[in-house]
Structure formats: structure tokens, C-alpha cells
C-alpha positions, 0 to 999 in steps of 0.5 A: 930415625935416620940411615943411609937407605942402603945398608943400615937403618938406625932406630932411636928410642925415647927414655924407655926400652922398646922391643916391639914393632918398628916402622922404618920410613924412607927405606928403598923397596926390596930391602929387608933386615939382614938378620933372619931372626927379625920378623919383617913386613912391607905395608902401604899406609892409608896415604899410599906410602910404603913402610918396612915393619921390623919386629925383634929389635931391642932399642935401649932407652935414650939410645939407638939400634942399628938394623943392617939391611939386605936386598932380595927376598926375606925369610918367610914370615907366616901370618898369625891372622885368620880371616873368615868372611866378616870375622878376623882372628888375631893373636890378641882378639876375635873380631866381627865386623858388620857390613858397614865396617863397624866392629860388632864383637871384640873378644879380648883373648887375654881376659876373655871379655867381650869389649862391645856393649850389647847391641852396640858397635865400635867405631861408628861415625856420628854426624850432626848439625853444629850451630852453637849458641855462641863461639861458633868455632869453639863451642859444642852445646849440650843439645848436640848429642840429640842431633848426632846420627850414624852416618857411614856409607861404605863404598869400598872395603878390602884387606890391603895387608896380611903378614907377620906383623900387621893386618890392615882393613881399608874402608872408604866412606861417604860422609855427609853431603860431600866428604870422603873418609878413608880408614885403615883398621890395623891389627898388630901381632905385638900389641892388642892395640887396634889403630884407626889410621884415617884420612878425611877430605872434609867438605861439610858446613856446620856439621860435627863428626865424632867416632863412637865406641860402645864399651862393655865396661862399668865405671862411674868415672872416666880418666882423661889425660891433661897436662902433668897428669889426668882428671876423672869425670863422671860417666853419668849425668846425675847432677847439674855439674855432671851435665855441664861436663858432657864434653871434656878435654883429653890429650893423648888418652881417655880410659874407662876401667874396672878393677881388673879390666879396662879399655883406653881410647888413644889419639894423636891429635884430637882432644875433645871427648864425651863419655856417657855410660859406656859410650865414648865419643871422640870429636874428630871435625867441626865445620863452623863458619865463623871466624873463617867461613871455610872452617876445617875444610880440606884434607885431615890426617889422624890416628886414634886407637882402641886398647883393651887391657886385662889389668887395672889402669896404670902407666904400663897399661895406658900411659906408655902406649899412648906416648908410643902412638904419639911418638912412634919409633 
């Protein structure tokens, strides 16, 4: 992305055409697209950085599109989102939150399916003691699952954006003994994808943090992206070999699908995942003491996303959206 910051902005595409939401960074506040046919919205992200969102721009594959900008008030763009207490209606889903900020119900409008397993929740932070038998900084042992417990003490929650293109719910949590997690749950107008933009000030010792998603999807195997393709790993632990693969690698996505419906968990920088039944757990942070006694101590930025798809697994349904999370416009 590049532009002079005053009159126009240039959006560059990957090797396929893009026509969804475009995030423009570095645009002076108060500017908006000169074309009134383009929807736009200013948002401030979880790092308090302002961005101009624009929708309706067709960016050709391996090409670019120029977006002329103008100062002043843009044409009114009504919000398609509806908020009713702890319930939210979006163009793609009906969502209910619990008092801790977890998603207790997510009905996908395209399929009519409930995404959340009975009695479960989406985006539960799990914390547990992490003392591997060997290889402190790299290993996760089989008994780790027995140590994990929900650990999310909500200290603040508010809707920080409600516009034509995005709805943002910001939650601040105390995690463990001394850590803080700030997260924006982002709902979009142009896609059913739900983003969890996260900043963690991590101060724990010998602890593992995961985000768990209890999905109402019945599948014997889950797909995980690796280099040059993907692998399938069982969601059960019937055989000794299955029990040995309790945590597997996944580059940009993990997908759990039936014939005509599925849910993918996308991410931009976290590569360890567990799937047991319909519960998907994404490993976020460790805090080992060897070889560096500081472990992962410090501030971490990460984004992971939940993507229901009312069709079978495929490039259009999962692979391409995962690339778009990792290499956005």
C-alpha cells in the first residue's frame, strides 16, 4: 500500500482479484473516499492506531487500484449491525456472549447451523502449568490437557466501533498472576469471518495459554495446513498413534468440516493446535525458563479468526481467506 496521504491511495493485490474490505493505513484523519459509491468507516484498532476502511473497490490480481480521497464528512453509511444487550446480529450471524466475553451461541445465517457445541463456548482462554519432561522451550506433553483450566477475568468490555463495515467489541482480561490481554472481536459486513485481534502483556512463568473453540461439527479428521499442502489428523484418540498426535502443526489454518458445512480457525502467527472431538485449541503462548529464563515475557501481537463456511472444505472456502488474513490489502 502506498500513496501521498492527501489526494489518493493505492491498494495492491495478490495474484487474485480482491473486492472486499480494504484497510488503509497512514491516511490523515478526516479523509474519506471521494467516490460516494464506496462505503467507508474509520476504526481504531487494538493498538490505538486509526485506519480507514473502504469497501467496493475492485483490485485486479497482480494489480492495483487508485482510491481518490477527499476531506470533510463522507456520505452517511448506516450500520448493518444490531446490538441487544449481550446479543449481536450481523449480516452473517446471530451471536450471543456470556458475561466473560465468550461466544455462547453463533448461528450461521448462510446455513442456519449453530456453530457452538451444546454446553460449550467459543474463544475460552485456557491456562495451565507447563513443565515438560524434556525440551522445556519446545515440548508440550500429553498430560498438558489435564492441567488446562479456564482463566479469563474480564475487567472491561465496550463496543468501540459500529459502522458500515465493522463492529468491534473490545475486552480487557487479567490472565494468570500478572498478565493482561486486550482483544478486539471484529465482525465484518463483507465476510462471515470473525477476527480476534489480540495484544498480550505476558508475565507468566511455566504456563501455557490456549484459546479453545467448542464446535458443533462432526468429523473424524481435521485438516491442518503445512508447507505445500495440508495433512489430516484424527479428532479422536482411539489408537496409540492418535494419542501421540495430541498437538499438531498448522501454518495458516485448521479446518473441521462435514460434507456441506465446516468451520476453519485461521491465524497469522500461531502454529500449534489440538483437536479433540469438536474442540479446537490454538496454543498462544508458553513461558518456559530454559534456555532463556525470560521465556516469551513481553508484549505479543496476534490475530486469529473463526470462519464458518456453508459448503465443503475448499480453496475458496478456507485456503484463500487464510492467505487474506496473513497478507491483507
